[in-house]
C-alpha positions as CSV (number, residue, x, y, z in Angstrom):
1,X,3.9,18.2,-17.4
2,X,4.5,14.5,-16.6
3,X,3.0,11.9,-18.8
4,X,3.5,9.1,-16.2
5,X,0.2,7.3,-15.5
6,X,-0.8,6.7,-11.9
7,X,-2.4,3.4,-11.1
8,X,-4.2,2.0,-8.0
9,X,-4.5,-1.8,-7.4
10,X,-6.6,-3.4,-4.6
11,X,-5.9,-6.8,-3.3
12,X,-2.3,-6.3,-4.4
13,X,-0.4,-8.1,-1.6
14,X,-0.3,-11.4,-3.5
15,X,-1.5,-13.4,-6.4
16,X,-3.1,-11.7,-9.4
17,X,-3.1,-8.2,-7.7
18,X,0.6,-8.4,-7.1
19,X,1.3,-9.4,-10.7
20,X,-0.9,-6.6,-12.0
21,X,0.9,-4.0,-9.9
22,X,4.3,-5.2,-11.1
23,X,3.2,-5.3,-14.7
24,X,1.8,-1.7,-14.5
25,X,5.0,-0.6,-13.0
26,X,6.9,-2.3,-15.8
27,X,4.6,-0.4,-18.2
28,X,5.8,2.9,-16.7
29,X,3.1,3.6,-14.2
30,X,3.6,4.8,-10.6
31,X,1.5,2.5,-8.5
32,X,-0.5,2.7,-5.3
33,X,-1.1,-0.8,-3.8
34,X,-3.8,-1.6,-1.3
35,X,-4.8,-4.6,0.7
36,X,-6.0,-5.5,4.2
37,X,-3.9,-4.1,7.1
38,X,-2.9,-7.7,8.0
39,X,-1.0,-7.9,4.7
40,X,0.9,-4.6,5.0
41,X,4.2,-6.4,5.3
42,X,3.6,-8.1,1.9
43,X,2.6,-4.7,0.5
44,X,5.7,-3.0,1.8
45,X,7.9,-5.7,0.1
46,X,5.9,-5.1,-3.2
47,X,6.5,-1.3,-2.9
48,X,10.3,-2.0,-2.5
49,X,10.2,-4.1,-5.6
50,X,8.4,-1.5,-7.6
51,X,10.7,1.3,-6.4
52,X,13.7,-0.8,-7.5
53,X,12.5,-0.5,-11.1
54,X,12.6,3.3,-10.8
55,X,8.9,3.9,-10.4
56,X,7.1,5.5,-7.4
57,X,4.9,3.4,-5.2
58,X,3.0,3.6,-1.9
59,X,1.2,1.0,0.2
60,X,-2.1,1.7,1.8
61,X,-4.2,-0.5,4.1
62,X,-7.7,-0.8,2.7
63,X,-10.7,-3.0,3.3
64,X,-12.7,-2.4,0.1
65,X,-16.0,-3.3,1.8
66,X,-15.7,0.0,3.8
67,X,-16.3,3.0,1.6
68,X,-14.4,5.4,3.8
69,X,-11.3,3.3,3.5
70,X,-11.6,3.2,-0.2
71,X,-12.0,6.9,-0.3
72,X,-8.9,7.3,1.8
73,X,-7.0,4.9,-0.5
74,X,-7.8,7.1,-3.6
75,X,-7.1,10.3,-1.7
76,X,-3.7,9.0,-0.5
77,X,-2.9,8.0,-4.1
78,X,-3.7,11.5,-5.3
79,X,-1.8,13.2,-2.5
80,X,1.4,11.1,-2.7
81,X,1.6,10.2,-6.4
82,X,-0.2,13.2,-8.0
83,X,-3.5,11.9,-9.4
84,X,-5.2,8.8,-10.7
85,X,-5.4,7.4,-14.2
86,X,-5.9,3.7,-13.8
87,X,-8.0,1.9,-11.1
88,X,-7.8,-1.8,-10.8
89,X,-10.5,-3.1,-8.5
90,X,-8.9,-6.5,-8.0
91,X,-9.7,-7.4,-4.4
92,X,-12.0,-10.3,-3.9
93,X,-12.9,-13.4,-1.8
94,X,-14.2,-16.7,-2.9
95,X,-16.3,-19.6,-1.5
96,X,-18.0,-22.8,-2.6
97,X,-21.1,-24.5,-1.3
98,X,-24.6,-25.7,-2.2
99,X,-27.4,-23.2,-1.8
100,X,-29.4,-25.0,0.9
101,X,-26.4,-25.2,3.3
102,X,-25.1,-21.7,2.6
103,X,-26.0,-19.0,5.2
104,X,-27.2,-15.6,4.4
105,X,-24.2,-14.3,6.4
106,X,-21.8,-16.1,4.0
107,X,-23.6,-14.5,1.1
108,X,-23.3,-11.1,2.6
109,X,-19.6,-11.6,3.5
110,X,-18.7,-12.4,-0.1
111,X,-20.9,-9.8,-1.7
112,X,-19.6,-7.1,0.7
113,X,-16.1,-7.5,-0.8
114,X,-16.8,-8.6,-4.4
115,X,-19.9,-6.5,-5.2
116,X,-19.9,-3.6,-2.7
117,X,-16.1,-3.4,-2.8
118,X,-16.0,-3.1,-6.6
119,X,-18.9,-0.6,-6.6
120,X,-17.2,1.7,-4.1
121,X,-13.8,1.4,-5.9
122,X,-15.4,2.3,-9.2
123,X,-17.3,5.2,-7.6
124,X,-14.4,6.7,-5.8
125,X,-12.1,6.4,-8.8
126,X,-14.7,7.9,-11.2
127,X,-15.3,10.9,-8.9
128,X,-11.6,11.6,-8.9
129,X,-11.1,11.1,-12.6
130,X,-14.1,13.3,-13.5
131,X,-12.7,16.1,-11.3
132,X,-9.3,15.8,-13.0
133,X,-10.9,16.1,-16.4
134,X,-8.4,13.9,-18.2
135,X,-10.4,10.7,-18.5
136,X,-9.1,7.4,-17.2
137,X,-9.4,3.7,-17.1
138,X,-11.3,1.6,-14.5
139,X,-10.8,-2.2,-14.5
140,X,-12.7,-4.8,-12.4
141,X,-12.2,-8.4,-11.5
142,X,-14.9,-10.7,-12.6
143,X,-14.3,-14.4,-13.1
144,X,-15.1,-17.4,-15.2
145,X,-17.7,-17.9,-12.5
146,X,-19.2,-14.5,-13.6
147,X,-19.6,-15.8,-17.2
148,X,-20.8,-19.4,-16.6
149,X,-22.9,-20.6,-13.7
150,X,-22.0,-23.7,-11.8
151,X,-23.2,-25.9,-9.0
152,X,-21.7,-25.0,-5.6
153,X,-20.9,-21.5,-7.0
154,X,-24.1,-19.5,-6.4
155,X,-22.6,-17.0,-3.9
156,X,-19.2,-16.4,-5.6
157,X,-20.7,-16.7,-9.1
158,X,-23.5,-14.2,-8.4
159,X,-21.0,-11.7,-7.0
160,X,-18.9,-11.9,-10.2
161,X,-21.9,-11.7,-12.5
162,X,-22.7,-8.5,-10.5
163,X,-19.2,-7.1,-11.3
164,X,-20.0,-7.4,-15.0
165,X,-23.3,-5.6,-14.5
166,X,-21.6,-2.8,-12.6
167,X,-18.9,-2.6,-15.3
168,X,-21.4,-2.3,-18.1
169,X,-23.4,0.4,-16.3
170,X,-20.3,2.4,-15.4
171,X,-19.1,2.2,-19.0
172,X,-22.4,3.8,-20.2
173,X,-22.4,6.5,-17.5
174,X,-18.8,7.6,-17.7
175,X,-17.9,7.3,-21.4
176,X,-18.8,10.9,-21.8
177,X,-16.0,11.8,-19.4
178,X,-13.4,9.8,-21.4
179,X,-13.4,7.0,-18.8
180,X,-13.3,3.5,-20.1
181,X,-14.5,0.6,-17.8
182,X,-13.7,-3.0,-18.5
183,X,-13.1,-6.2,-16.6
184,X,-11.1,-9.4,-16.7
185,X,-12.5,-12.8,-15.9
186,X,-9.8,-15.3,-14.7
187,X,-10.3,-19.0,-14.7
188,X,-8.4,-21.2,-12.2
189,X,-5.2,-19.2,-11.5
190,X,-2.1,-20.3,-9.7
191,X,-2.6,-18.2,-6.5
192,X,-3.1,-18.8,-2.8
193,X,-6.8,-18.5,-3.5
194,X,-6.8,-21.5,-5.8
195,X,-5.3,-23.6,-3.0
196,X,-8.0,-22.4,-0.6
197,X,-10.7,-23.3,-3.2
198,X,-9.1,-26.8,-3.7
199,X,-9.3,-27.5,0.1
200,X,-12.9,-26.2,0.3
201,X,-13.9,-28.4,-2.7
202,X,-12.2,-31.4,-1.3
203,X,-14.0,-31.0,2.0
204,X,-17.3,-30.6,0.4
205,X,-17.1,-33.8,-1.7
206,X,-14.6,-35.8,0.2
207,X,-12.0,-35.6,-2.6
208,X,-8.2,-35.8,-2.3
209,X,-6.0,-32.7,-2.7
210,X,-5.6,-31.1,-6.1
211,X,-9.0,-32.6,-7.3
212,X,-10.5,-29.1,-8.0
213,X,-7.3,-28.0,-9.8
214,X,-7.3,-31.1,-12.0
215,X,-11.0,-30.7,-12.9
216,X,-10.4,-27.1,-14.0
217,X,-7.3,-28.1,-16.0
218,X,-9.4,-30.9,-17.7
219,X,-12.0,-28.3,-18.8
220,X,-9.5,-26.0,-20.4
221,X,-8.7,-26.2,-24.1
222,X,-5.1,-25.3,-23.3
223,X,-5.1,-27.9,-20.5
224,X,-3.5,-25.8,-17.8
225,X,-3.8,-23.4,-14.9
226,X,-3.6,-19.7,-15.7
227,X,-0.6,-17.7,-14.3
228,X,-1.1,-14.4,-12.5
229,X,1.3,-12.9,-15.1
230,X,-1.1,-13.9,-17.9
231,X,-3.9,-12.0,-16.2
232,X,-1.6,-9.1,-15.6
233,X,-0.9,-9.0,-19.4
234,X,-4.6,-8.6,-20.2
235,X,-5.0,-5.9,-17.6
236,X,-2.0,-4.1,-19.1
237,X,-3.8,-4.2,-22.5
238,X,-7.0,-2.9,-21.0
239,X,-5.1,-0.1,-19.3
240,X,-3.3,0.9,-22.4
241,X,-4.1,3.0,-25.5
242,X,-4.2,-0.2,-27.5
243,X,-7.7,-0.8,-26.1
244,X,-8.9,2.8,-26.5
245,X,-12.1,1.7,-28.3
246,X,-13.1,-0.9,-25.8
247,X,-15.4,-0.3,-22.9
248,X,-18.1,-2.3,-21.0
249,X,-16.3,-5.6,-21.8
250,X,-15.1,-8.4,-19.6
251,X,-12.4,-10.5,-21.1
252,X,-12.1,-14.2,-20.1
253,X,-8.6,-15.4,-19.4
254,X,-9.2,-19.0,-18.4
255,X,-7.2,-21.3,-20.7
256,X,-10.2,-21.8,-23.0
257,X,-13.2,-22.9,-20.9
258,X,-15.8,-20.2,-21.6
259,X,-16.1,-19.0,-25.2
260,X,-18.2,-15.8,-25.8
């Protein structure tokens, strides 16, 4: 019987998700990577890179805000890779804006991916893991914004606080099945999303490029921007036996901004 772990990663085409998929492959996992259909070319390149290391990999188009697509993602993983041991619900979107000028439609757009998407990924993964009867690990993407409230961050922050709540509830419900549920909370990370946030922030306050990035660097004890690989290292730990007594936790990886 194979001891190879099988992992799913959403939002895997670029940034943190890509780094997580590569790290889990390096850890010896076979990996199913998912993202929006528009990013399938990037996913296929990632699959090639994972396969070049000797691990198995598949790419699946998935919009995590649609439960049927998430169910298909998990089913495809089980069909082609043989099961599911690690689920990383990494997919997310971000926004900035003051409450008064933010539309309900924008709130719903962000929460559909970050809250509903995480919820259905956890649900689908747990159903499969419980049926398999061998436990598992589920890991979700919160954020520094899910630990510490901030102005212009009501929509994104509330979605990431919700991820922590879902993570804690899931940990309580599924511990009896040998399923551990934890999260990671990145600070400003060197990804395409950070560039988008910098542009949005600059437009909101009339600031030059890199203002948002420099503000975040200035708040960090280590004085820098987090790398996707640093986040992936923490996810690797949460997915491993080394964290076997941890569940319901969300670890900040932000260069030293929020201290629990």
